[in-house]
C-alpha positions as CSV (number, residue, x, y, z in Angstrom):
1,M,-24.8,7.4,-19.4
2,A,-22.5,6.0,-16.9
3,K,-20.8,2.4,-17.9
4,E,-22.2,-0.7,-15.8
5,I,-20.1,-2.7,-14.2
6,K,-20.6,-6.2,-13.9
7,K,-21.3,-7.3,-9.7
8,D,-18.5,-10.1,-10.0
9,H,-16.1,-7.7,-11.9
10,V,-12.1,-8.2,-11.1
11,P,-9.8,-5.1,-12.0
12,E,-6.9,-6.0,-13.1
13,N,-4.7,-3.7,-10.7
14,S,-5.0,-3.0,-6.9
15,S,-8.3,-3.5,-5.4
16,M,-9.9,-2.8,-1.9
17,A,-10.2,-5.7,0.5
18,K,-12.9,-8.2,-0.4
19,D,-14.5,-8.6,2.9
20,F,-13.7,-8.0,6.7
21,E,-11.4,-10.8,7.2
22,E,-8.7,-9.8,4.6
23,M,-9.2,-6.3,6.4
24,K,-8.3,-7.6,9.5
25,E,-5.0,-9.6,7.6
26,L,-4.3,-6.4,6.1
27,G,-4.3,-4.4,9.6
28,K,-2.0,-6.9,11.3
29,Q,0.7,-6.8,8.2
30,M,0.9,-3.1,8.8
31,E,1.3,-3.0,12.2
32,N,4.5,-4.9,11.7
33,L,5.4,-2.9,8.8
34,R,9.6,-1.5,10.0
35,T,9.7,2.3,10.0
36,N,12.8,3.8,7.5
37,E,15.1,4.3,11.0
38,E,14.3,0.9,11.8
39,L,15.5,-0.1,8.5
40,K,18.4,2.1,8.9
41,D,19.4,0.8,12.4
42,W,19.3,-2.9,10.8
43,D,21.5,-1.5,7.7
44,K,18.5,-2.2,5.4
45,R,17.6,0.6,2.9
46,P,13.8,1.4,2.8
47,G,12.1,2.1,0.2
48,T,11.5,4.9,-2.3
49,V,10.2,8.2,-1.0
50,Q,7.2,9.1,-2.9
51,H,6.0,12.7,-2.9
52,E,9.0,14.5,-2.0
53,E,9.8,17.2,-4.0
54,V,13.5,18.0,-5.1
55,E,14.9,21.6,-4.8
56,Q,16.5,23.2,-7.6
57,D,19.1,24.6,-7.8
């Protein structure tokens, strides 16, 4: 039988947006994110690359 989760449960890690206003705010943040190329042009280091396979010799 599935474990029942209370309606007011707050997860300890990341979670989805709580409401539409938070979704709009997150969308604005994403629009303003810099690309890796933009960061390199500004002599900044981009974040870590995820899911990239490393070639083994």
